[in-house]
N, C-alpha and C positions, 0 to 999 in steps of 0.2 A: 726613142723608137720603141715599137712594139715587136719583138723578136720571138719567133717560134723555133725551139730546138727539138729536132727529131731525133730520138734516141737519147733521152736526156737523163736517165736514171743512173748511169755510172760511166766511168771512164772519161774520155775527152768530151763527151756530151754533158756530163754533170759539171765538169770543170767550165765548159762554155757557159752553162746557166749561171754559175757563180760570177764569171768574168763579166757578163752582160749586166747583171744585177750591180756588181761593183762599179760599173761605168754609168749607172743611172737609167738604165733601160727597164721596160716592162717586159717580163719573160713568161712564155708559155712552154711549159716542159712537157713533151709528148712522149709517152713510152708505154710499154705493156704494163709496166709496174712501177709508176711514178712516185709511189710511196717509198720506194728504196732511196730516193733522192733525199739527202740529209739536210740540204739547204732549207732554211726558213726565212721567208722575207715577204713583206707586205705587197711587193710588186710582182710576186710569183704566183702564177696559176698552174696547177697540175692537171694534166689531161691523160686518162688512160685510153689507149688506142693501139691499133695494129698498123705498123709501117706498110703492111702488105694489104691492108683492107681499104678498098676504094671510099667506102661510106665514111670510115674513120678519118681518113686523110682529108677528103672533101669537106668534112664538117669542122676541122680544126684550123685549116689554112686561111680562110677569109678574116680580114681584119688585121693582118699583120703586115708590117713594113719590109720584113726580111725573113727568110727561112734557113736555118742551118741544118744540114743533113749530116748527122754524125752516127747514125744507126749502124751496128754491126752484130755479128753472131758471137756467141761466147767461145767458139772454137771452130776447127776444121770440119767437124761433124755436121754443123750448120749448113755448110756448103754441099755436103753429100745430099742433105734433104732438099736443098733449094740451091742449085748452082747459079741461080739468078738473083740472089738476095739483095745485093746492092742495086742492080739495074731495074729489077721489078718494082721495089719500093720508091726508087727515085722517079721512075716513069709516073707513078701515081702523083707524086709531090708535084712534078713538072706539070701535070694535067690540071691538078687543082689550082695551081698558081696562075696558070694561063686563064682558067675560067673566072678566077676571083680578081684578077688584075694585080696580083702581088708580083713585083718585078724582080726583087733581089734574092738571088739563090747562092748559097755558099755550101759547097760539097767537100766533105773529107774523103780524100781518096788516099793514094799511097805513093811514096817515092819508088821509082821503078815502072811506073805506069807511063804510057806515051813516050815523048821524047826524053824523059828523065831516065829511061831504062839504059840509054847509052852511057850514063854516067856510073852505072854499076860495074863492078869488075866482072870478068868472065865466070868466076866461080859463084858468085852471088846470083847472076842472071841464070846460070845453068841450074844450080842446086836448089836455091830458094824461089826465085821468081818463076823458073821454068819447070820446077819439079815439085818440092814440098807445098808451096803456096800457089800452085798453077791455077787452081780454080778461082780463088779470090782475086788474083791479079787479072785474070781473063774477064771477070765480071766487072772490076773496076774500069777495064777498057771499055765495055759495053756502057757502063754508067757515065763515063766521061763523054763518050761520043753523043749519047742522047741529051746530056746537059748542054754541050756545045751547040747542039742543033735546035735548042729549045726556044730561041729568041728572046729569052730572059737576060737579066743583067747578072750573068753567072760569074762565079769565081771558084776555082778549083784549088784545094790545098793538097800538096803531096809532101807530107812530113817523111823525114828519114826515120830511123829506129826510135820508137817511143820509150821514154823513161819516165820514172816517177820523180817527185820532188817539187819544189816551189818554182813558180815562174821567175825567170831571170830577166826577162824583158829585153834581153840582148841575144838576138838570133838573126840568122841570114834569111833573106826573102829573095829568090832569084827566079826570074821568069825566062831566062835565057839558058846558055849552056855553061854558065859559071857554076863550079862545084860548091856545095854547101857541106857543112859538118855532118858526120855520119849518125849523129843522134840528136834528139831534142826532147825536152820535157813536154809531156802531155798539157801541163799548164800554159806552156808557151804557145802551143798549137791552139789551144782554146782562145788565147789572147788574140791570135791572128784571126781566128774565125770570126770574132766579135768585130775586130778592126775592119774586116773585109765587108761586113754588113754596113758599117758606118760611113766608109769613105769610097770614092769612085776609083782610087788609084789602081785597084786590081781587077776591075770589071773586065770580063771576057778574057781573062788570063788564067793560066795554070801556073801556081807558084810553088817552087820547091823550097822547103823549110828545113833548116838545120841549125843547131846551136847548143 
């Protein structure tokens, strides 16, 4: 497959680039500063661009079999500058995919969005989702809504608390009300994002991840 990773220079996006390359795919790493990506591979192409710039997104999407959206700000201050960070950029990706005929879209959201919020405890929903991270979670809600209405072969990933460390390749994937472990390694989230691009199992499902 030819996979585009949006937000590929660091964090889960960079790990998704590595996971896709390890699984034999050709990868385009799209980011403001793709030179920050430390991975080197013959099947890797780096493209500098802005997740919120229509021309950049329209130019990079065509020719891919799947798009992984992992872009995020470096902190809460980014949402004060743009409270629609996730939804605005994802809307541009969706539009570009529709125009180019690219069908598979995998989006990194967060546990606590949509129906998964009911699985959080009262304190977590009140203090974290409802107060400290209210802006990002509200925008993830907008992001998920437009993804679900896109008509594409979408998959939404909702990981619990992200940790560092090697991928264990043993983690829970739940689309219903069953609980998942309260944390998961970023590397395992990256593993799932690539899997979701490869198989039809998770198409048009929001998947809670923990492990």
